[in-house]
N, C-alpha and C positions, 0 to 999 in steps of 0.2 A: 379419499382424503387428500393423496398427493396430489391430485389434477386440481381440486379446489385450491389447495395451498399455491400451486403452480400459476392459477389464474389470478389469485389475488396479489401474488408477487408481480406478474407482468402488468397489472392495472396499476399498482402502486409506482413501479418503476418508471412508467409511461408519464406519470403524472408529476412525480418528485421535482425535477429539475424546473419546469414552468412554473409550477406552484412556488418554489422557492423563490425564484426571480421575483414573482407577484408580490409576495410576502414582505419581501424587502423594499421593493418600490412603494407598496402601500404604506409600511410602516414610516418611510421616508416623507411620504406625501401627509401622514397624520402629525409627525412631528416638525413639519414643515423644513425640512432639510432638502437642500439642492443638492439632489441626488448624482446628477451629472457632474457639477463641480466638485463634488467630494470624491467621486470615483476619478476623476482626472487627478485632482492633488495625491491620491493614493497611489496612482500610477507613478508618478514621479518620484514619491518617496520610495516605491518599490525598485526603480531603476537604480537609484543610489544604493540600496541595500544590496542589490545584485553585485554592483561594481565592489562593494566592500567585502563580498562573500568569496569572490573568485580564488584568492589563495587557499582558503579552506576547502573550497570544491575540488580544486586540483590536488591536493594532499589526499582528500578522502578517495578520489578516483583512482590515484596512485596506488593505495594501500588496497583498495578492491582488486586491482588488477595483479597485485603481487599475490593476492590471496588465491585467487583462481588459477594463476598460472603454476604456482607452486604444487598443485596437487592437494593442497590442504581441505579444500572443499569436497573432494572425492573421499578423503579419509573420513570427514565428519559424516557424510551421507552413509558411508558403509557401517559407521558405528551406530548412527540412530535408526536405521532402515527396520532392525527388528521391532522397535518401539512403534514406529508409524505403521506397521503391518498390523499390530494389536487394535490400533484405533481406526482401520480401514482406509488408509491414506496411502495411496500408491506410490511407490519409491520415486517413480519419475517426477511427482511434485515435490519431493524435499529439497532438492536444490533450489528451487523458487523459494519454498518458506525459510531456507536459512540465509538466501541472498537478499530478499525483499527488506529486512530491517537495515541492510548496508547500502543498497543501491537501487535506485529506482529505474535508472535505465538498463542495468544489468539484468534486474528481474523481469523487466519489460522483455529483453531479447530472450531469455529463458521461456517466459511466458509464450511469446510468439513461435517459439521453437517447438513448445509441447502442443500449440494449435495445429501447426504444420504438420507434425507427426501424426498427431491423433484426430485432429478435426476439431473446430471450434464448438460442435455441438454434442461432441464425446464427453463421457463423465470426466475425463482427465483435462478437457478443454475449458468445460464449465467450472471445475473445481480450480484450476489454475488462475482464471479470469476473477473468480470469487475470492480467492486466497489475495491475489493482487489488489482488488479493492478493499478488503477487510483488514489491510494491515497497512504499516507506514514505514518510511524510511528513518527508522528511530537514530541510528548513528549519524547519518547524513544530516539529520536536523539538528543533534547534539553539537556535532563538529562545527557545521555552518553557522548556524544561528547563534548558537551561543558563544562561539569564538567570535562572529562578528560584533558582538556588543561586549567582549571582554570577560565573560563569565566563565570562571576557572573550576569551579566548584558545582557540579551539576547536581549534587546531592540525590535525590531521590528520582531524577527525571530517567537515567538509564533503567533502572529496575522497572519503574512504572510502564515506560515504553515498550520494553521486552515483554513483559508480562502481558501487556495489551496486544501485541504482536501475535503472542502465543495464543491468547483467546480468541482473536480474530481468525488465525488459522483452524482452530479447534472448531470455530463457530461454523467456519466455511466449510470444513469437512461435514460437519452435522446436518447443515442444512442441504447441502447439494446431495448427499446421501439420501434424504427426506424426498427431495424432489426427483431423483432418479430410482427412488424405491429400491435401493441397493441395501 
């Protein structure tokens, strides 16, 4: 059963991005949209947005650096590791799960370190990469994008984003445990 599941996942992942691109190009042709021109216009807008978000990005990266350097991450990991052991999540991946909503580059560094230590094809390596892809940099998005357009009250965005991150992490643990037969 796990081998069939693994085969289906491999086929789907190999076809997903090319199929996604073809669907967008095809939809653009059907709707008679000049896809290239619209893409270039969006890239121009993206550059302007990038310039506007720089102050928010610097502030967020500074706060993350303080959090990690203060040792607060280690305290939080120590407090949560009994819970993660109950669901079969290795303690080594907990810092990644905690840092991912805060920082894409910081969590990428942690994921890379896990792969160097345990190997990319190990349970921990596959789990780390799946966790990375199954979650988002929620605080980064709220700080940078909401800040760049002047939104002060994020309302339900933070709880919704963190709940989505939690379920992404739990789903990653569940799927990788199925794939590895653990």
